[in-house]
C-alpha positions as CSV (number, residue, x, y, z in Angstrom):
1,M,2.7,-6.4,-4.6
2,L,6.3,-5.7,-2.6
3,K,5.4,-3.2,0.6
4,L,8.9,-2.1,0.9
5,S,10.0,0.1,4.5
6,G,11.7,3.5,3.8
7,E,14.2,2.0,6.1
8,A,14.9,-0.9,3.7
9,L,16.6,1.4,1.9
10,S,18.9,2.9,4.4
11,K,22.2,1.5,5.7
12,D,21.4,-2.2,7.2
13,G,18.1,-1.5,7.3
14,K,17.4,0.4,10.2
15,G,18.9,4.0,9.8
16,Q,18.2,7.4,8.0
17,G,18.5,8.5,4.5
18,I,18.9,6.4,1.1
19,H,22.1,4.6,1.2
20,Q,23.5,3.9,-1.8
21,P,24.7,0.4,-2.3
22,T,21.2,-0.7,-0.5
23,L,19.6,0.9,-2.9
24,H,21.4,-0.3,-5.9
25,A,20.9,-3.6,-4.3
26,V,17.4,-3.7,-3.7
27,A,16.8,-2.1,-7.2
28,S,18.5,-5.3,-8.9
29,S,16.3,-7.6,-6.6
30,I,13.2,-6.2,-8.5
31,A,14.8,-5.7,-11.8
32,E,15.8,-9.4,-11.6
33,V,12.2,-10.4,-10.6
34,S,10.8,-8.6,-13.4
35,K,12.9,-9.6,-15.9
36,K,11.4,-12.9,-15.2
37,G,7.7,-11.5,-16.7
38,I,5.9,-11.0,-13.2
39,Q,4.4,-7.9,-12.7
40,M,5.9,-6.1,-9.8
41,V,3.7,-3.1,-7.9
42,I,5.9,-1.6,-5.1
43,V,4.8,0.5,-2.1
44,V,7.7,2.6,-0.6
45,G,7.8,4.0,2.6
46,G,9.5,6.8,3.9
47,G,10.5,6.0,7.7
48,N,14.1,6.2,6.7
49,I,13.2,10.0,6.2
50,W,10.5,11.3,8.1
51,R,8.0,9.2,10.4
52,F,5.5,10.6,13.2
53,R,5.6,8.4,15.7
54,D,9.5,8.9,15.6
55,T,8.8,13.0,15.7
56,T,6.4,13.5,18.3
57,D,8.6,15.7,19.6
58,S,9.1,18.0,17.3
59,G,5.9,19.9,17.8
60,I,4.7,19.3,14.6
61,E,0.7,18.6,14.3
62,R,-0.4,15.2,13.2
63,T,-1.1,16.0,10.3
64,A,1.3,17.8,9.0
65,S,4.0,15.7,9.5
66,D,2.1,12.4,8.2
67,A,2.3,14.9,5.1
68,M,5.9,15.5,5.0
69,G,6.0,11.3,5.2
70,M,3.8,11.4,2.3
71,L,6.3,13.4,0.9
72,A,9.3,11.4,2.1
73,T,7.7,8.4,0.4
74,I,7.8,10.0,-3.0
75,M,11.7,11.1,-2.2
76,N,12.1,7.4,-2.1
77,G,10.0,5.9,-4.8
78,V,12.0,8.7,-7.1
79,A,15.4,7.1,-6.3
80,L,14.3,3.8,-6.4
81,Q,12.9,4.7,-9.6
82,A,16.2,6.1,-10.6
83,A,17.7,3.0,-9.9
84,L,16.0,0.7,-11.6
85,E,15.7,2.5,-15.0
86,A,19.7,2.8,-14.5
87,M,19.6,-1.2,-14.6
88,G,17.8,-1.0,-17.9
89,S,14.2,-0.9,-16.2
90,F,11.4,0.2,-17.1
91,C,9.9,1.9,-13.9
92,R,7.2,4.7,-13.2
93,V,5.8,6.1,-10.1
94,A,2.8,7.1,-9.2
95,S,1.8,8.9,-6.6
96,S,-1.4,9.7,-4.3
97,I,-0.7,13.2,-3.4
98,Q,-0.1,15.9,-6.5
99,V,3.7,16.2,-7.4
100,P,3.7,16.0,-11.6
101,Q,7.3,17.3,-12.0
102,L,8.1,14.3,-10.3
103,A,5.3,11.5,-10.9
104,E,2.5,10.8,-12.4
105,P,-1.0,10.5,-10.3
106,Y,-2.3,7.3,-9.2
107,I,-5.4,6.4,-11.3
108,R,-5.8,2.7,-11.2
109,R,-6.2,2.1,-15.1
110,R,-3.4,3.8,-15.9
111,V,-0.8,2.0,-13.6
112,I,-3.0,-1.5,-14.9
113,R,-1.8,-0.2,-18.2
114,H,2.0,0.2,-17.7
115,L,2.0,-3.3,-15.9
116,E,0.3,-4.9,-19.2
117,K,3.4,-3.0,-20.8
118,N,5.8,-4.7,-18.0
119,R,6.9,-1.5,-16.6
120,I,7.2,-1.6,-12.8
121,V,5.3,0.6,-10.8
122,I,6.0,2.6,-7.6
123,C,3.0,3.3,-5.6
124,A,4.3,6.5,-3.5
125,G,2.2,8.9,-1.6
126,G,0.6,6.5,0.7
127,T,-3.1,7.1,0.3
128,G,-3.0,10.3,0.0
129,N,-4.8,10.8,3.6
130,P,-3.5,11.1,7.1
131,F,-3.3,8.5,9.6
132,F,-2.5,6.0,7.3
133,T,0.1,4.4,7.3
134,T,2.2,2.9,3.7
135,D,1.4,-1.0,4.9
136,S,-2.6,0.4,4.2
137,A,-2.0,1.9,1.2
138,A,-0.4,-1.4,-0.2
139,A,-3.3,-3.7,1.2
140,L,-5.2,-1.0,-0.8
141,R,-3.4,-0.7,-4.1
142,A,-3.6,-4.7,-3.6
143,L,-6.9,-5.2,-3.5
144,E,-7.3,-2.1,-6.5
145,L,-4.7,-3.8,-8.9
146,N,-6.0,-7.2,-8.5
147,C,-2.3,-8.2,-7.0
148,E,-2.0,-12.0,-6.3
149,C,0.1,-11.6,-3.8
150,V,1.1,-8.7,-1.4
151,L,5.2,-9.4,0.4
152,K,5.9,-7.2,3.0
153,A,9.9,-6.1,3.3
154,T,10.1,-3.9,6.4
155,N,10.8,-4.2,10.4
156,V,7.0,-4.8,11.5
157,D,5.9,-8.5,11.2
158,G,2.6,-8.2,11.4
159,I,-0.4,-6.1,12.5
160,Y,-0.4,-4.5,16.0
161,D,-2.6,-2.2,18.2
162,K,0.6,-0.8,19.4
163,D,4.3,-0.5,19.5
164,P,5.6,-4.4,20.0
165,N,9.5,-3.1,20.9
166,K,7.6,-0.8,23.6
167,F,4.6,-2.4,24.9
168,A,5.1,-6.7,26.0
169,D,1.2,-7.4,25.3
170,A,0.5,-5.7,21.6
């Protein structure tokens, strides 16, 4: 399981949007690991597009804002899938929220079958519920799919009770 922040797809890992050279570099690294026969599940965040904590002044209510964040993870998942497929890797996006034109539904047994066929699986849409981060989704999916390890490629180096960039006692 690789938990990939949305920012990991932006320029310098800190910006907004999807930076094409960065997207392709990330996809290339993932494809290289997959070609070694390692089953890959990726949970991708959406913070490069939308995140509640960065938009609290928007006036958008929390559950609606979290839904927008879940959609952002699907956008990142589809972009990553396209980059991986352009490199010759077989890949599926499985979403916890229904968007059948873009991703198949997250169904545990179906994801396991994709992994057995050596396909890379990108889990998008978070948990499908507001108030949960994609870090929570990564932990949940890793347990459901019996992943042997979880690698976290994000700007947050642990689990905090509040924002460590704002509170020294976090």
